[in-house]
TIVO-318209 format. One record per residue: residue in one letter; y, z, x of N, C-alpha, C in turn; residue number from 1. Coordinates in nm, 3 decimals, padded with zeros to 5 digits, m for minus. Layout:
N
SITE resn    n.py    n.pz    n.px   ca.py   ca.pz   ca.px    c.py    c.pz    c.px resi
SITE    a       Y       Z       X       Y       Z       X       Y       Z       X  NUM
...
//
This chain:
292
SITE resn    n.py    n.pz    n.px   ca.py   ca.pz   ca.px    c.py    c.pz    c.px resi
SITE    m  15.470  13.997  12.549  15.554  14.037  12.666  15.658  14.007  12.695    1
SITE    t  15.777  13.978  12.647  15.896  13.932  12.619  15.895  14.079  12.690    2
SITE    g  16.047  14.053  12.835  16.131  14.194  12.780  16.287  14.224  12.970    3
SITE    f  16.292  14.254  12.970  16.386  14.235  13.123  16.428  14.387  13.149    4
SITE    t  16.458  14.350  13.254  16.522  14.513  13.348  16.562  14.508  13.466    5
SITE    r  16.686  14.547  13.532  16.744  14.588  13.627  16.730  14.736  13.661    6
SITE    v  16.681  14.740  13.815  16.706  14.891  13.887  16.763  14.841  13.949    7
SITE    a  16.885  14.965  14.058  16.926  14.934  14.134  16.963  15.036  14.271    8
SITE    g  16.998  15.057  14.372  16.878  15.131  14.435  17.018  15.145  14.591    9
SITE    q  16.988  15.224  14.672  17.077  15.210  14.757  17.025  15.340  14.888   10
SITE    h  17.058  15.275  15.053  16.979  15.347  15.120  17.060  15.368  15.230   11
SITE    d  17.139  15.447  15.210  17.265  15.480  15.334  17.340  15.332  15.302   12
SITE    s  17.393  15.281  15.407  17.464  15.138  15.402  17.429  14.960  15.278   13
SITE    v  17.299  15.045  15.253  17.260  14.961  15.209  17.218  14.956  15.076   14
SITE    g  17.221  14.882  14.992  17.256  14.828  14.820  17.149  14.763  14.799   15
SITE    w  17.036  14.748  14.667  17.022  14.629  14.687  17.031  14.668  14.492   16
SITE    i  16.901  14.526  14.406  16.916  14.510  14.300  16.796  14.446  14.242   17
SITE    w  16.701  14.510  14.160  16.580  14.429  14.163  16.572  14.386  14.022   18
SITE    e  16.549  14.273  13.957  16.609  14.198  13.814  16.437  14.154  13.743   19
SITE    i  16.376  14.209  13.703  16.240  14.141  13.631  16.254  14.078  13.509   20
SITE    r  16.203  13.928  13.460  16.229  13.900  13.356  16.113  13.884  13.364   21
SITE    s  16.001  13.907  13.217  15.949  13.827  13.146  15.901  13.734  12.994   22
SITE    v  15.802  13.657  12.997  15.813  13.576  12.894  15.659  13.608  12.912   23
SITE    n  15.630  13.544  12.750  15.425  13.481  12.716  15.382  13.386  12.745   24
SITE    g  15.263  13.404  12.842  15.166  13.388  12.949  15.043  13.381  12.932   25
SITE    k  14.914  13.361  12.899  14.758  13.377  12.893  14.746  13.448  12.983   26
SITE    g  14.786  13.406  13.194  14.740  13.540  13.223  14.857  13.523  13.298   27
SITE    l  14.863  13.621  13.435  14.992  13.683  13.477  15.008  13.614  13.633   28
SITE    d  15.135  13.519  13.581  15.180  13.393  13.638  15.342  13.504  13.719   29
SITE    l  15.314  13.485  13.847  15.414  13.594  13.914  15.502  13.489  14.008   30
SITE    r  15.608  13.461  13.973  15.695  13.428  14.077  15.824  13.536  14.172   31
SITE    v  15.860  13.537  14.257  15.885  13.658  14.368  15.952  13.546  14.435   32
SITE    r  16.110  13.663  14.470  16.279  13.589  14.512  16.292  13.649  14.577   33
SITE    l  16.305  13.649  14.652  16.378  13.762  14.806  16.421  13.695  14.960   34
SITE    p  16.513  13.744  14.920  16.651  13.683  15.013  16.586  13.762  15.179   35
SITE    y  16.651  13.633  15.271  16.555  13.609  15.415  16.559  13.763  15.486   36
SITE    g  16.463  13.767  15.551  16.419  13.922  15.595  16.357  14.020  15.536   37
SITE    y  16.319  13.904  15.415  16.243  14.064  15.273  16.070  14.031  15.308   38
SITE    e  16.078  13.915  15.332  15.932  13.869  15.268  15.788  13.951  15.280   39
SITE    a  15.833  14.093  15.384  15.701  14.109  15.305  15.741  14.186  15.220   40
SITE    l  15.811  14.265  15.184  15.785  14.290  15.037  15.725  14.215  14.891   41
SITE    e  15.659  14.074  14.946  15.608  14.040  14.780  15.482  14.075  14.873   42
SITE    a  15.397  14.101  14.917  15.328  14.128  14.902  15.284  14.265  14.885   43
SITE    i  15.422  14.336  14.836  15.413  14.483  14.761  15.439  14.439  14.653   44
SITE    v  15.495  14.382  14.594  15.526  14.310  14.468  15.458  14.205  14.387   45
SITE    r  15.320  14.222  14.509  15.298  14.146  14.379  15.136  14.267  14.366   46
SITE    d  15.102  14.352  14.419  15.061  14.444  14.432  15.036  14.538  14.378   47
SITE    v  15.131  14.527  14.383  15.268  14.658  14.222  15.236  14.561  14.093   48
SITE    a  15.221  14.542  14.112  15.263  14.421  13.944  15.155  14.378  13.941   49
SITE    g  15.037  14.345  13.997  14.920  14.260  13.961  14.846  14.443  13.858   50
SITE    k  14.888  14.539  13.933  14.815  14.668  13.885  14.882  14.748  13.762   51
SITE    i  15.009  14.661  13.745  15.061  14.747  13.563  15.071  14.612  13.476   52
SITE    l  15.069  14.516  13.553  15.141  14.410  13.450  15.021  14.334  13.410   53
SITE    k  14.975  14.249  13.281  14.793  14.191  13.271  14.799  14.081  13.212   54
SITE    r  14.954  14.024  13.171  14.949  13.945  13.159  15.137  13.861  13.165   55
SITE    g  15.161  13.783  13.156  15.288  13.721  13.116  15.370  13.628  13.241   56
SITE    s  15.439  13.579  13.227  15.515  13.478  13.319  15.622  13.570  13.360   57
SITE    v  15.596  13.605  13.428  15.754  13.708  13.546  15.768  13.673  13.676   58
SITE    s  15.897  13.668  13.678  16.045  13.674  13.778  16.050  13.789  13.806   59
SITE    v  16.030  13.789  13.943  16.128  13.955  14.042  16.190  13.830  14.074   60
SITE    s  16.357  13.929  14.101  16.422  13.904  14.228  16.489  13.989  14.262   61
SITE    l  16.510  14.008  14.433  16.590  14.108  14.487  16.725  14.070  14.560   62
SITE    t  16.808  14.105  14.498  16.941  14.100  14.583  17.021  14.240  14.682   63
SITE    v  17.011  14.184  14.802  17.017  14.334  14.905  17.184  14.286  14.931   64
SITE    n  17.270  14.395  14.899  17.413  14.394  14.991  17.411  14.544  15.128   65
SITE    r  17.508  14.511  15.214  17.522  14.635  15.329  17.674  14.611  15.287   66
SITE    a  17.733  14.754  15.214  17.828  14.880  15.127  17.909  14.863  15.314   67
SITE    g  18.088  14.816  15.265  18.099  14.818  15.387  18.163  14.749  15.473   68
SITE    a  18.060  14.679  15.500  17.967  14.610  15.632  18.042  14.421  15.604   69
SITE    e  18.055  14.332  15.664  18.051  14.211  15.684  17.923  14.127  15.717   70
SITE    s  17.875  14.060  15.666  17.772  13.999  15.620  17.780  13.896  15.782   71
SITE    a  17.660  13.940  15.857  17.586  13.791  15.984  17.559  13.786  16.009   72
SITE    y  17.609  13.664  16.052  17.453  13.553  16.103  17.394  13.476  16.227   73
SITE    r  17.314  13.421  16.192  17.262  13.352  16.365  17.238  13.192  16.315   74
SITE    v  17.210  13.149  16.376  17.138  13.042  16.370  16.984  13.015  16.455   75
SITE    n  16.944  12.972  16.382  16.745  12.975  16.469  16.771  12.878  16.519   76
SITE    r  16.758  12.816  16.638  16.796  12.686  16.711  16.650  12.643  16.742   77
SITE    e  16.535  12.706  16.769  16.375  12.662  16.762  16.384  12.556  16.651   78
SITE    l  16.435  12.638  16.565  16.446  12.530  16.371  16.500  12.408  16.436   79
SITE    l  16.622  12.495  16.430  16.758  12.314  16.476  16.701  12.276  16.510   80
SITE    e  16.633  12.323  16.630  16.642  12.142  16.761  16.497  12.066  16.736   81
SITE    r  16.419  12.158  16.629  16.318  12.084  16.598  16.390  11.978  16.463   82
SITE    l  16.418  12.030  16.430  16.454  11.950  16.311  16.585  11.792  16.355   83
SITE    l  16.629  11.846  16.499  16.726  11.742  16.530  16.618  11.646  16.596   84
SITE    a  16.512  11.648  16.632  16.334  11.580  16.692  16.325  11.513  16.647   85
SITE    l  16.274  11.572  16.508  16.262  11.510  16.338  16.307  11.361  16.316   86
SITE    s  16.450  11.436  16.323  16.572  11.340  16.251  16.540  11.161  16.339   87
SITE    g  16.537  11.182  16.508  16.585  11.104  16.535  16.408  11.029  16.585   88
SITE    e  16.306  11.092  16.548  16.136  11.040  16.554  16.185  10.944  16.462   89
SITE    l  16.267  10.968  16.272  16.248  10.898  16.202  16.353  10.796  16.207   90
SITE    k  16.420  10.831  16.290  16.506  10.738  16.287  16.545  10.577  16.393   91
SITE    d  16.435  10.604  16.438  16.309  10.566  16.576  16.210  10.465  16.471   92
SITE    e  16.148  10.516  16.370  16.078  10.411  16.355  16.149  10.352  16.203   93
SITE    k  16.281  10.382  16.195  16.302  10.300  16.087  16.353  10.310  15.960   94
SITE    r  16.333  10.503  16.009  16.262  10.501  15.853  16.403  10.667  15.781   95
SITE    l  16.553  10.626  15.876  16.653  10.676  15.806  16.771  10.581  15.852   96
SITE    s  16.858  10.567  15.844  17.014  10.509  15.831  17.022  10.468  16.014   97
SITE    n  17.106  10.438  16.024  17.130  10.420  16.150  17.245  10.577  16.242   98
SITE    e  17.301  10.625  16.132  17.401  10.749  16.134  17.266  10.867  16.156   99
SITE    p  17.384  10.973  16.227  17.290  11.051  16.319  17.308  11.162  16.190  100
SITE    a  17.191  11.227  16.193  17.174  11.392  16.116  17.299  11.464  16.153  101
SITE    r  17.313  11.524  15.992  17.494  11.558  16.039  17.473  11.715  16.067  102
SITE    l  17.531  11.735  16.080  17.479  11.896  16.138  17.532  11.973  16.051  103
SITE    d  17.638  11.962  15.948  17.642  12.052  15.813  17.529  12.049  15.759  104
SITE    t  17.526  11.922  15.728  17.362  11.918  15.659  17.227  11.969  15.731  105
SITE    l  17.179  11.969  15.802  17.077  12.091  15.853  17.120  12.232  15.882  106
SITE    l  17.238  12.266  15.895  17.288  12.436  15.863  17.210  12.419  15.732  107
SITE    t  17.258  12.366  15.601  17.206  12.406  15.462  16.998  12.472  15.481  108
SITE    v  16.951  12.375  15.580  16.816  12.414  15.562  16.779  12.532  15.556  109
SITE    r  16.681  12.547  15.454  16.644  12.696  15.477  16.614  12.785  15.603  110
SITE    g  16.631  12.850  15.640  16.579  12.932  15.730  16.656  12.895  15.874  111
SITE    v  16.735  12.770  15.851  16.864  12.755  15.962  16.930  12.824  16.031  112
SITE    v  17.025  12.881  15.932  17.116  12.960  15.975  17.032  13.135  15.854  113
SITE    e  17.007  13.200  15.946  16.946  13.405  15.882  17.037  13.474  15.891  114
SITE    a  17.096  13.578  15.781  17.159  13.640  15.733  17.067  13.737  15.894  115
SITE    s  17.168  13.770  15.954  17.091  13.868  16.042  17.155  14.082  16.060  116
SITE    e  17.082  14.126  16.041  17.047  14.237  15.917  17.144  14.394  16.084  117
SITE    g  17.217  14.301  16.174  17.213  14.379  16.293  17.063  14.468  16.396  118
SITE    d  17.156  14.546  16.443  17.047  14.606  16.520  16.999  14.776  16.463  119
SITE    d  16.907  14.723  16.342  16.876  14.772  16.268  16.729  14.838  16.345  120
SITE    d  16.740  14.984  16.311  16.646  15.158  16.379  16.552  15.048  16.301  121
SITE    p  16.436  15.024  16.392  16.271  14.989  16.288  16.236  15.104  16.216  122
SITE    k  16.248  15.185  16.249  16.282  15.335  16.144  16.339  15.338  16.030  123
SITE    e  16.409  15.293  16.089  16.507  15.395  15.972  16.443  15.242  15.848  124
SITE    a  16.427  15.080  15.913  16.383  14.970  15.832  16.273  14.959  15.741  125
SITE    e  16.198  15.078  15.805  16.111  15.096  15.720  16.090  15.216  15.635  126
SITE    e  16.210  15.347  15.698  16.261  15.369  15.529  16.302  15.304  15.392  127
SITE    r  16.380  15.190  15.453  16.464  15.118  15.331  16.349  15.065  15.264  128
SITE    q  16.247  15.030  15.316  16.153  14.955  15.281  16.077  15.023  15.132  129
SITE    k  16.069  15.060  15.195  15.995  15.263  15.105  16.049  15.222  15.041  130
SITE    s  16.189  15.248  14.997  16.287  15.282  14.894  16.313  15.156  14.837  131
SITE    m  16.342  15.046  14.808  16.266  14.948  14.741  16.176  14.942  14.715  132
SITE    a  16.055  14.988  14.770  15.940  14.956  14.621  15.919  15.125  14.576  133
SITE    v  15.960  15.210  14.589  16.022  15.277  14.516  16.081  15.236  14.367  134
SITE    s  16.193  15.159  14.418  16.298  15.083  14.302  16.243  14.967  14.211  135
SITE    l  16.132  14.919  14.284  16.069  14.828  14.206  15.960  14.889  14.131  136
SITE    r  15.842  14.936  14.191  15.783  15.059  14.075  15.919  15.104  13.950  137
SITE    e  15.978  15.145  13.960  16.017  15.166  13.856  16.053  15.121  13.777  138
SITE    a  16.126  14.962  13.817  16.154  14.843  13.766  16.066  14.778  13.679  139
SITE    l  15.957  14.762  13.708  15.831  14.732  13.679  15.743  14.858  13.558  140
SITE    e  15.788  14.961  13.595  15.763  15.012  13.448  15.865  15.047  13.356  141
SITE    a  15.962  14.994  13.405  16.045  14.984  13.316  16.001  14.887  13.193  142
SITE    l  16.021  14.776  13.272  15.965  14.638  13.165  15.806  14.692  13.144  143
SITE    l  15.718  14.743  13.162  15.634  14.792  13.119  15.639  14.883  12.978  144
SITE    g  15.750  14.941  12.981  15.758  15.009  12.828  15.904  14.914  12.736  145
SITE    v  15.940  14.844  12.849  16.010  14.758  12.703  15.843  14.687  12.629  146
SITE    r  15.767  14.642  12.713  15.734  14.587  12.682  15.677  14.615  12.546  147
SITE    q  15.583  14.710  12.616  15.481  14.849  12.524  15.591  14.817  12.341  148
SITE    a  15.734  14.869  12.438  15.803  14.877  12.250  15.737  14.772  12.160  149
SITE    e  15.769  14.614  12.235  15.751  14.491  12.141  15.569  14.517  12.105  150
SITE    g  15.544  14.552  12.207  15.396  14.552  12.117  15.351  14.604  12.038  151
SITE    a  15.420  14.802  11.967  15.407  14.883  11.870  15.460  14.724  11.746  152
SITE    r  15.616  14.674  11.737  15.574  14.572  11.637  15.474  14.522  11.641  153
SITE    l  15.496  14.448  11.718  15.389  14.362  11.673  15.237  14.420  11.617  154
SITE    e  15.219  14.485  11.688  15.084  14.583  11.570  15.098  14.601  11.460  155
SITE    a  15.195  14.638  11.435  15.244  14.585  11.259  15.254  14.478  11.158  156
SITE    i  15.291  14.372  11.284  15.275  14.242  11.212  15.122  14.196  11.214  157
SITE    l  15.052  14.232  11.319  14.892  14.196  11.364  14.804  14.265  11.207  158
SITE    r  14.842  14.393  11.209  14.755  14.447  11.087  14.766  14.427  10.957  159
SITE    e  14.924  14.396  10.929  14.905  14.325  10.802  14.832  14.197  10.748  160
SITE    r  14.798  14.107  10.885  14.733  14.006  10.878  14.596  14.028  10.908  161
SITE    l  14.574  14.120  10.975  14.424  14.137  10.879  14.408  14.215  10.763  162
SITE    n  14.506  14.308  10.691  14.440  14.315  10.571  14.465  14.187  10.519  163
SITE    e  14.556  14.126  10.533  14.597  14.019  10.381  14.446  13.902  10.437  164
SITE    l  14.328  13.909  10.533  14.268  13.853  10.493  14.131  13.879  10.533  165
SITE    d  14.148  14.002  10.541  14.065  14.124  10.422  14.040  14.128  10.295  166
SITE    g  14.187  14.085  10.234  14.169  14.116  10.092  14.125  13.972  10.061  167
SITE    l  14.164  13.847  10.155  14.096  13.681  10.126  13.898  13.703  10.093  168
SITE    c  13.890  13.838  10.207  13.732  13.795  10.206  13.653  13.851  10.110  169
SITE    n  13.734  13.936  10.011  13.700  14.039  09.955  13.774  13.939  09.833  170
SITE    d  13.867  13.837  09.788  13.870  13.741  09.673  13.779  13.633  09.670  171
SITE    a  13.756  13.597  09.758  13.644  13.521  09.829  13.470  13.558  09.729  172
SITE    d  13.445  13.687  09.769  13.310  13.773  09.779  13.296  13.753  09.630  173
SITE    s  13.430  13.795  09.505  13.410  13.828  09.382  13.447  13.694  09.322  174
SITE    a  13.424  13.559  09.388  13.498  13.431  09.286  13.382  13.401  09.231  175
SITE    a  13.362  13.328  09.159  13.336  13.338  09.024  13.203  13.186  09.094  176
SITE    s  13.224  13.165  09.177  13.125  13.078  09.216  13.048  13.095  09.330  177
SITE    l  13.063  13.278  09.305  12.944  13.312  09.428  12.897  13.358  09.362  178
SITE    r  12.886  13.411  09.201  12.733  13.521  09.109  12.644  13.358  09.118  179
SITE    t  12.533  13.502  09.093  12.417  13.403  09.115  12.437  13.304  08.982  180
SITE    e  12.444  13.328  08.854  12.454  13.240  08.800  12.531  13.085  08.796  181
SITE    a  12.631  13.149  08.869  12.709  13.036  08.874  12.678  12.937  09.025  182
SITE    i  12.607  12.956  09.078  12.561  12.899  09.207  12.371  12.814  09.168  183
SITE    r  12.292  12.957  09.092  12.195  12.848  08.992  12.236  12.735  08.941  184
SITE    e  12.312  12.730  08.821  12.364  12.658  08.772  12.412  12.505  08.870  185
SITE    r  12.536  12.549  08.956  12.503  12.419  09.057  12.450  12.371  09.136  186
SITE    l  12.352  12.426  09.150  12.201  12.409  09.241  12.167  12.278  09.120  187
SITE    a  12.112  12.320  09.018  12.019  12.302  08.926  12.099  12.158  08.878  188
SITE    q  12.216  12.112  08.887  12.285  12.020  08.847  12.285  11.932  08.961  189
SITE    q  12.263  12.024  09.094  12.285  11.885  09.243  12.099  11.809  09.203  190
SITE    v  12.015  11.938  09.194  11.866  11.896  09.171  11.850  11.771  09.118  191
SITE    q  11.896  11.759  08.963  11.875  11.681  08.905  11.976  11.517  08.915  192
SITE    d  12.105  11.499  08.966  12.120  11.439  09.055  12.027  11.384  09.173  193
SITE    l  11.983  11.479  09.240  11.909  11.397  09.316  11.760  11.351  09.257  194
SITE    l  11.730  11.390  09.143  11.627  11.330  09.081  11.662  11.237  08.994  195
SITE    d  11.745  11.188  08.954  11.875  11.045  08.880  11.833  10.976  09.012  196
SITE    m  11.878  10.970  09.128  11.917  10.887  09.206  11.741  10.816  09.304  197
SITE    s  11.683  10.960  09.283  11.603  10.917  09.316  11.453  10.959  09.262  198
SITE    p  11.400  10.905  09.135  11.258  10.985  09.023  11.151  11.001  09.153  199
SITE    a  11.146  10.915  09.212  11.010  10.949  09.301  11.035  11.035  09.360  200
SITE    l  11.100  11.124  09.361  11.124  11.197  09.488  10.947  11.327  09.565  201
SITE    s  10.965  11.300  09.638  10.837  11.432  09.628  10.887  11.643  09.594  202
SITE    e  10.804  11.613  09.566  10.773  11.772  09.543  10.830  11.853  09.682  203
SITE    e  10.749  11.840  09.797  10.752  11.875  09.940  10.957  11.815  09.931  204
SITE    r  10.964  11.703  09.926  11.102  11.648  09.950  11.228  11.702  09.889  205
SITE    l  11.200  11.725  09.773  11.305  11.793  09.663  11.317  11.923  09.743  206
SITE    a  11.233  12.002  09.765  11.203  12.157  09.796  11.299  12.144  09.931  207
SITE    q  11.282  12.041  09.988  11.383  12.088  10.159  11.548  12.019  10.097  208
SITE    e  11.566  11.951  10.014  11.680  11.930  09.988  11.711  12.047  09.861  209
SITE    v  11.661  12.086  09.802  11.711  12.224  09.666  11.768  12.325  09.839  210
SITE    a  11.673  12.348  09.875  11.687  12.468  10.009  11.862  12.456  10.149  211
SITE    v  11.835  12.284  10.197  11.981  12.268  10.250  12.082  12.308  10.093  212
SITE    l  12.104  12.249  10.024  12.185  12.256  09.890  12.227  12.395  09.899  213
SITE    a  12.131  12.514  09.906  12.123  12.637  09.880  12.195  12.717  09.991  214
SITE    v  12.194  12.682  10.086  12.260  12.720  10.242  12.412  12.650  10.242  215
SITE    k  12.393  12.548  10.184  12.575  12.504  10.182  12.644  12.586  10.058  216
SITE    a  12.578  12.625  09.973  12.635  12.708  09.821  12.652  12.861  09.865  217
SITE    d  12.592  12.899  09.981  12.586  13.052  10.045  12.682  13.064  10.127  218
SITE    i  12.809  13.162  10.171  12.928  13.180  10.251  12.885  13.336  10.219  219
SITE    r  12.795  13.371  10.212  12.821  13.545  10.262  12.836  13.491  10.396  220
SITE    e  12.716  13.479  10.452  12.714  13.515  10.572  12.907  13.495  10.667  221
SITE    e  12.934  13.394  10.598  13.055  13.397  10.667  13.150  13.442  10.630  222
SITE    l  13.137  13.504  10.507  13.211  13.605  10.513  13.227  13.798  10.558  223
SITE    d  13.040  13.798  10.649  12.996  13.921  10.656  13.061  13.900  10.815  224
SITE    r  13.030  13.781  10.896  13.121  13.760  10.995  13.227  13.788  10.992  225
SITE    l  13.322  13.741  10.903  13.478  13.724  10.886  13.490  13.873  10.922  226
SITE    k  13.455  13.972  10.803  13.471  14.085  10.768  13.456  14.208  10.974  227
SITE    s  13.308  14.158  10.992  13.288  14.196  11.125  13.419  14.161  11.235  228
SITE    h  13.427  14.051  11.190  13.557  14.004  11.319  13.649  14.103  11.291  229
SITE    i  13.748  14.122  11.144  13.859  14.202  11.116  13.838  14.362  11.153  230
SITE    e  13.670  14.417  11.195  13.701  14.531  11.176  13.722  14.550  11.351  231
SITE    g  13.619  14.457  11.421  13.616  14.423  11.596  13.810  14.422  11.683  232
SITE    a  13.877  14.333  11.512  14.019  14.349  11.594  14.126  14.447  11.562  233
SITE    r  14.070  14.534  11.468  14.116  14.643  11.416  14.081  14.777  11.582  234
SITE    g  13.976  14.737  11.541  13.877  14.816  11.661  13.987  14.822  11.791  235
SITE    l  14.033  14.677  11.782  14.073  14.646  12.003  14.275  14.759  11.952  236
SITE    l  14.303  14.694  11.875  14.481  14.734  11.864  14.445  14.921  11.854  237
SITE    d  14.331  14.915  11.826  14.367  15.085  11.800  14.259  15.142  11.940  238
SITE    e  14.260  15.069  12.052  14.223  15.075  12.126  14.411  15.143  12.231  239
SITE    g  14.459  15.098  12.200  14.633  15.122  12.310  14.622  15.002  12.471  240
SITE    v  14.520  14.930  12.484  14.511  14.912  12.610  14.520  14.754  12.574  241
SITE    a  14.567  14.661  12.702  14.574  14.531  12.691  14.421  14.444  12.661  242
SITE    v  14.496  14.437  12.541  14.359  14.305  12.478  14.401  14.202  12.384  243
SITE    g  14.466  14.133  12.499  14.539  13.973  12.450  14.441  13.908  12.429  244
SITE    r  14.316  13.889  12.523  14.304  13.779  12.544  14.197  13.827  12.509  245
SITE    k  14.159  13.916  12.480  13.999  13.958  12.293  14.063  13.936  12.200  246
SITE    l  14.188  13.908  12.145  14.230  13.912  12.033  14.265  13.746  12.076  247
SITE    d  14.299  13.693  12.159  14.238  13.492  12.135  14.133  13.510  12.073  248
SITE    f  13.979  13.512  12.180  13.865  13.478  12.118  13.844  13.523  12.010  249
SITE    l  13.916  13.641  11.924  13.877  13.625  11.837  13.942  13.536  11.733  250
SITE    c  14.079  13.531  11.747  14.130  13.397  11.684  14.075  13.304  11.659  251
SITE    q  13.951  13.263  11.771  13.893  13.136  11.752  13.774  13.118  11.650  252
SITE    e  13.707  13.265  11.625  13.660  13.274  11.588  13.655  13.265  11.404  253
SITE    f  13.794  13.363  11.413  13.838  13.398  11.301  13.823  13.250  11.179  254
SITE    n  13.909  13.123  11.267  13.950  12.969  11.300  13.842  12.922  11.259  255
SITE    r  13.705  12.937  11.322  13.523  12.880  11.265  13.515  12.894  11.132  256
SITE    e  13.525  13.032  11.096  13.449  13.100  11.035  13.564  13.024  10.870  257
SITE    a  13.661  13.071  10.888  13.784  13.014  10.748  13.732  12.790  10.781  258
SITE    n  13.734  12.782  10.862  13.678  12.673  10.833  13.557  12.592  10.764  259
SITE    t  13.400  12.672  10.792  13.304  12.695  10.770  13.341  12.693  10.645  260
SITE    l  13.364  12.821  10.567  13.420  12.867  10.384  13.499  12.737  10.345  261
SITE    c  13.539  12.659  10.471  13.642  12.581  10.364  13.555  12.440  10.276  262
SITE    s  13.465  12.416  10.420  13.390  12.278  10.412  13.213  12.323  10.236  263
SITE    k  13.221  12.511  10.304  13.125  12.483  10.195  13.157  12.574  10.016  264
SITE    s  13.274  12.535  10.055  13.343  12.508  09.941  13.333  12.466  09.814  265
SITE    g  13.284  12.533  09.684  13.270  12.426  09.555  13.319  12.417  09.465  266
SITE    d  13.474  12.509  09.475  13.529  12.477  09.358  13.691  12.527  09.422  267
SITE    i  13.741  12.495  09.292  13.915  12.457  09.371  13.969  12.587  09.386  268
SITE    e  13.854  12.740  09.290  13.974  12.842  09.363  13.955  12.900  09.497  269
SITE    l  13.779  12.887  09.557  13.739  12.916  09.664  13.813  12.816  09.817  270
SITE    t  13.835  12.726  09.730  13.947  12.581  09.855  14.039  12.726  09.860  271
SITE    r  14.119  12.724  09.809  14.243  12.786  09.768  14.267  12.922  09.833  272
SITE    i  14.123  12.979  09.825  14.146  13.092  09.918  14.102  13.090  10.107  273
SITE    g  14.013  12.997  10.108  14.006  12.924  10.258  14.079  12.960  10.348  274
SITE    l  14.141  12.824  10.234  14.361  12.779  10.315  14.444  12.901  10.321  275
SITE    a  14.395  12.975  10.164  14.512  13.071  10.268  14.461  13.182  10.367  276
SITE    m  14.351  13.178  10.419  14.291  13.191  10.545  14.326  13.154  10.632  277
SITE    k  14.355  13.012  10.658  14.335  13.004  10.764  14.476  12.986  10.796  278
SITE    a  14.572  13.023  10.721  14.701  13.034  10.753  14.766  13.151  10.822  279
SITE    a  14.664  13.240  10.713  14.671  13.395  10.760  14.615  13.366  10.909  280
SITE    v  14.495  13.316  10.977  14.476  13.304  11.079  14.567  13.225  11.196  281
SITE    d  14.629  13.126  11.178  14.763  13.062  11.239  14.843  13.161  11.247  282
SITE    q  14.880  13.269  11.152  15.000  13.392  11.213  14.952  13.455  11.274  283
SITE    f  14.783  13.520  11.270  14.777  13.639  11.355  14.787  13.532  11.527  284
SITE    r  14.771  13.431  11.554  14.748  13.342  11.626  14.831  13.397  11.728  285
SITE    e  14.967  13.352  11.656  15.066  13.328  11.649  15.143  13.458  11.752  286
SITE    q  15.179  13.602  11.635  15.175  13.703  11.678  15.035  13.736  11.847  287
SITE    a  14.954  13.691  11.825  14.835  13.737  11.960  14.872  13.692  12.076  288
SITE    l  14.943  13.577  12.071  14.967  13.582  12.180  15.053  13.607  12.255  289
SITE    n  15.164  13.742  12.199  15.264  13.799  12.244  15.177  13.918  12.261  290
SITE    v  15.044  13.970  12.315  15.018  14.059  12.345  14.961  14.066  12.464  291
SITE    e  14.937  14.195  12.513  14.932  14.126  12.625  14.820  14.192  12.716  292
//
């Protein structure tokens, strides 16, 4: 979800530049920075960005300049008078020093000194805003293109991790500890250990303990769910749309099944496979966080 785009535009004597930066984020966190007098564009920025982007921490900034004309400024006297009055009130309450508020300090307050666009024709200003909105869409679509190119590279990595997980599932499925005879021998030994510790154990209680041991020894259910999640993740990658949140959820499921498999492991080989699964899941999650 990382990327940067810069698009310039011009309408008569007014030029502008849109700059958009994007980094990873769980949702769409949009920060907009506009020059004074162009605040009305923020609603347009948020609307268009929300339709094009789904995730990421995105910063949008606009720079405006007038070619061949000197910048003009005016003082917002109403705001300046309010600040002076507030300064006097705070001074009376002894919350400020005895020195009066300096004019040069008050002039630095946002909104006191405003850039003047001169005597712009309202119709002309409206046409310029429409042109700016077109440039904005171009910049956002360019950013989307950059992110899609990154997504194509990430897809290859994610598929490699899924193939690795699939192979580890097959390894676990064929591990010696899962063979019927091996499970039977291990259960028989565990039952004998129970009888040695509690010779008077009732048949009913013994049956219950055997059932519990059998459930703990069988990891086929976890493997089936893992394989199902792998196919689900592949299906999401095939969709070619924003699937980052769904992949986040599948990562949690991958990790849960891998943890359960490790807890049920009855030998070193199966434990090794389970740990390798957990490592592959962590690598998959790291890359999935970059997906929109």
